[in-house]
C-alpha positions, 0 to 999 in steps of 0.5 A: 499242490494241484494235480493237473488232469489231462482232458479227454476228448470224444469223437463220435463216428457213425457207420452202417457197418464196421467194414466202412472204417477200413480200406476195402482194397487192403487184403491184410487180416482185420487187425492189420488193415488200413483205415479207410482214407476218409475215415483216417483223414476225419480222425486225424483232422480231429486229433490234430486240433486237440492239445498234445496232452489230451486223452482220446476216446473214439465212439463208433456208432454202428447201425448193424452191429456184428454178432461177435461180442468182441467186435469192439475189442477187435476194432479197437485193436485194429485202430491201435495197430494202424496208428502204431504202424503210422507212428513207425512211418512218421519216425522213418520220415523224421529219420530221413529228414534228419539224415538229409539235414546232417548231409546238407549241413556237411555240404553247407559247411564245406561250401561256406568255408570255401566261399569265405576263403575265396572271398578273403583271397580275392580281397587280399590279392585284388584291391578295389571296389570289385573285390569288395563286391566279390567278397560280399557276394561270396559271403552271402552265397556261402551263408545262403547255402546254410539255409536248408540245414538250418531250416531242417534243424530249427523248423522242419522236424517239429511237425513230424514230432507233433504228428508222432505225438498225435498218432501215439495218442490215437494208438492208445485212444479208448475205442467203444463200439455201440449200437446206433 
């Protein structure tokens, strides 16, 4: 029996000082600060290109390492907290999408039933090619109304679940801060 090992991927970031990693306009304490947008985009683009079962390691090379000996642990905790926050945001987005899907499904089902019933009523009361055209048109329009809920439940939720998985990997990534 072969035991599969999850690959570990390392991203090297180079900064002059640790403050460059974080949004300077965010007034939150260090452990709750947002990442700088450019830094966040760089990390996430790297992480999104990796397999979902990867282990991640962020190595931050700093020119001016602060005097505190636990700076690496603080930065690691701040990054982990940030991606924990991002997980909750994307879970909220997924919840909203699924609520929209359920609402769209309910509206779509009512509409398709109404269209199909109206199509049957037209063909039973009005014979001829015009009734057949109306029947086919109402059938198509009714099923087109189901397009959005089907799209949501078949396709739209996947990318959000993938982002949650990537952010979970980043939340538990090993973070090292080293002198450049």
